[in-house]
C-alpha positions as CSV (number, residue, x, y, z in Angstrom):
1,A,147.1,145.0,67.2
2,L,149.3,144.1,69.7
3,R,152.9,143.3,68.7
4,N,155.8,141.9,70.7
5,K,159.2,140.4,69.7
6,N,157.6,137.0,70.8
7,Y,153.8,137.2,69.5
8,Y,151.5,139.4,67.4
9,I,147.7,139.5,68.3
10,C,145.4,141.5,65.6
11,L,141.7,142.1,66.3
12,Y,139.5,142.4,63.0
13,Q,135.7,142.9,63.0
14,N,134.5,139.2,63.8
15,H,138.1,137.7,63.6
16,I,141.1,137.6,65.9
17,Y,144.5,136.6,64.5
18,I,147.3,135.2,66.9
19,Y,150.9,134.6,65.7
20,N,153.3,132.6,67.8
21,Y,151.0,131.2,70.3
22,E,151.9,128.1,72.4
23,E,148.8,126.0,73.1
24,I,145.2,126.2,73.2
25,L,143.9,125.7,76.6
26,N,140.1,125.7,76.2
27,F,138.0,125.9,73.2
28,T,134.1,126.2,73.2
29,N,131.6,128.3,71.0
30,D,131.7,130.9,73.7
31,I,135.1,131.0,75.3
32,I,138.6,130.4,73.9
33,L,141.8,130.2,76.2
34,V,145.0,130.5,74.5
35,K,148.6,130.3,76.0
36,I,150.8,133.2,74.7
37,D,154.3,133.7,76.1
38,D,153.7,134.4,79.9
39,F,149.9,135.0,79.9
40,N,146.8,133.5,78.7
41,L,144.2,135.2,76.2
42,K,140.7,134.8,76.9
43,I,138.5,135.4,73.7
44,K,134.6,135.5,74.7
45,G,132.1,135.6,72.1
46,T,129.3,133.6,70.4
47,N,129.6,131.1,67.4
48,M,133.4,131.3,67.5
49,H,135.3,128.6,65.5
50,I,138.9,128.3,64.3
51,K,139.2,129.3,60.6
52,K,142.9,128.6,60.2
53,M,145.4,126.7,62.3
54,E,148.9,126.2,61.3
55,H,152.5,126.0,62.8
56,G,152.2,129.2,65.3
57,E,149.2,130.9,63.6
58,L,145.5,130.9,64.6
59,L,142.8,132.7,63.0
60,I,139.5,132.5,65.0
61,S,136.3,133.9,63.7
62,G,132.9,134.5,65.3
63,L,131.0,137.2,67.0
64,I,133.7,138.4,69.6
65,S,132.5,140.3,72.5
66,G,135.7,140.6,74.5
67,V,139.4,139.9,74.7
68,S,141.4,140.0,78.1
69,Y,144.5,138.8,79.7
70,E,144.9,136.3,82.4
């Protein structure tokens, strides 16, 4: 888990939970790019889909192979 006063990111097996994201910049089955605060979070994997999307909350599931910051 990564916690900051402005956001919260938690990686589980086959899921990633993001709280207080700003925008989804790109979305495919293999790459999801999410704007969070002053950086972009790049999630790589296969068969990824959004399982839950509410105001400021995002739950992505699939076979996640990597997470990086841009």
